[in-house]
C-alpha positions as CSV (number, residue, x, y, z in Angstrom):
1,M,102.9,90.7,122.6
2,S,104.0,88.5,119.7
3,I,100.4,87.9,118.6
4,I,99.8,91.6,118.4
5,L,102.9,92.1,116.4
6,V,102.1,89.3,113.9
7,S,98.6,90.6,113.4
8,F,99.8,94.2,113.2
9,F,102.5,93.5,110.7
10,S,100.7,91.2,108.3
11,I,97.5,93.3,108.1
12,D,98.7,96.9,108.4
13,I,102.3,97.3,107.3
14,M,102.4,95.3,104.1
15,P,100.2,97.6,102.0
16,I,101.8,101.0,102.9
17,H,100.8,103.5,100.2
18,N,100.0,106.7,101.9
19,E,101.2,109.0,104.7
20,Y,98.0,108.6,106.7
21,L,98.5,104.8,107.0
22,L,102.2,105.4,107.9
23,F,101.0,107.8,110.7
24,N,98.6,105.1,112.1
25,I,101.4,102.5,112.0
26,H,103.7,104.9,113.9
27,I,101.2,105.3,116.7
28,V,100.5,101.5,117.1
29,Y,104.1,100.6,116.7
30,S,105.3,103.2,119.2
31,V,103.3,101.6,122.0
32,I,104.6,98.1,121.2
33,Y,108.2,99.4,120.8
34,V,108.2,101.2,124.1
35,I,106.8,98.2,126.0
36,F,109.3,95.7,124.6
37,L,112.5,97.8,124.3
38,D,112.3,99.4,127.7
39,K,113.4,96.1,129.1
40,L,116.6,96.1,127.0
41,E,120.0,97.4,127.9
42,P,120.6,100.9,126.3
43,E,123.4,99.5,124.0
44,K,121.2,96.7,122.6
45,K,118.3,99.1,122.2
46,R,120.6,101.4,120.2
47,S,121.8,98.5,118.1
48,L,118.2,97.7,117.1
49,E,117.5,101.3,116.3
50,N,120.5,101.5,114.1
51,I,119.5,98.4,112.2
52,S,116.1,99.9,111.6
53,R,117.8,103.1,110.5
54,A,119.8,101.1,107.9
55,L,116.7,99.2,106.7
56,R,115.0,102.6,106.1
57,Y,117.1,102.9,103.0
58,F,115.1,100.1,101.4
59,A,111.8,101.5,102.6
60,V,112.5,105.0,101.3
61,N,113.4,103.4,97.9
62,R,110.2,101.3,98.0
63,N,112.3,98.1,98.0
64,Y,110.4,96.2,100.7
65,G,111.7,92.7,99.9
66,Y,114.4,92.6,102.5
67,I,112.2,94.2,105.2
68,D,109.4,91.7,104.5
69,R,111.9,88.7,104.5
70,L,113.4,89.9,107.8
71,A,110.0,90.3,109.4
72,N,108.8,86.9,108.2
73,A,112.0,85.0,109.1
74,Y,110.7,81.8,110.8
75,S,114.0,80.6,112.2
76,I,117.4,82.0,113.3
77,I,119.0,80.2,110.3
78,T,116.7,82.0,107.9
79,L,117.3,85.3,109.7
80,R,121.1,84.9,109.4
81,Q,120.7,84.4,105.7
82,V,118.5,87.4,105.2
83,V,120.8,89.6,107.4
84,S,123.8,88.5,105.3
85,E,122.1,89.5,102.1
86,I,121.0,92.8,103.6
87,M,124.5,93.6,104.8
88,R,126.0,92.7,101.4
89,D,123.5,95.0,99.6
90,L,124.0,97.9,102.1
91,R,127.7,97.6,101.8
92,S,127.5,97.7,98.0
93,E,125.2,100.8,98.1
94,H,127.6,102.5,100.6
95,D,130.6,101.7,98.3
96,R,128.8,103.3,95.4
97,G,128.5,106.5,97.4
98,E,124.9,106.2,98.5
99,P,124.1,107.8,101.9
100,V,123.2,104.6,103.7
101,Y,124.0,103.5,107.2
102,V,125.8,100.2,107.4
103,P,125.3,98.5,110.8
104,N,128.5,97.4,112.5
105,E,129.4,93.9,113.7
106,K,128.3,94.5,117.3
107,E,124.9,95.7,116.1
108,I,124.3,92.6,114.0
109,E,125.5,90.4,116.8
110,D,123.1,92.1,119.2
111,L,120.2,91.5,116.8
112,L,121.0,87.8,116.3
113,T,121.5,87.2,120.0
114,L,118.1,88.8,120.9
115,A,116.4,87.0,118.0
116,E,117.7,83.7,119.3
117,K,115.8,84.4,122.5
118,D,112.7,85.8,120.8
119,M,112.2,86.0,117.0
120,S,109.5,88.7,117.4
121,I,112.3,91.2,117.9
122,V,112.9,91.2,114.1
123,K,109.3,92.2,113.5
124,I,109.8,95.2,115.7
125,V,113.0,96.2,113.8
126,A,111.2,95.8,110.5
127,A,108.1,97.7,111.6
128,R,110.2,100.5,112.8
129,A,112.0,100.7,109.5
130,L,108.7,101.0,107.7
131,A,107.0,103.3,110.2
132,Y,109.7,105.9,109.9
133,P,110.4,105.9,106.1
134,G,112.5,109.1,106.1
135,E,115.3,110.4,108.2
């Protein structure tokens, strides 16, 4: 599954420019997402969905930097740094009155715990944020 995700992410998601491509990503992503997340506890699955929901704020505003960095994090240390920056930016946007979801501590903890076991989980979270750019 990791090989499929890496190939899928690096080739198809990076150049998102039209709705047709987004639709295709949604179909491919949904299959991968269902296979992987069906094995998770409902609470952890919800945590990942909420983090993807928060990241959609950046996708909708065409600010893909955080999503790309999250998906391309090569170690848990790098992932923690990126998550810290994402949370700081989301909190700032929320404090300015922007309608953005800010993940709670438990959701972030769930992401990091799952990523310590398998880093490909962050690619799924990032792909979901890009595949569903609106709420």
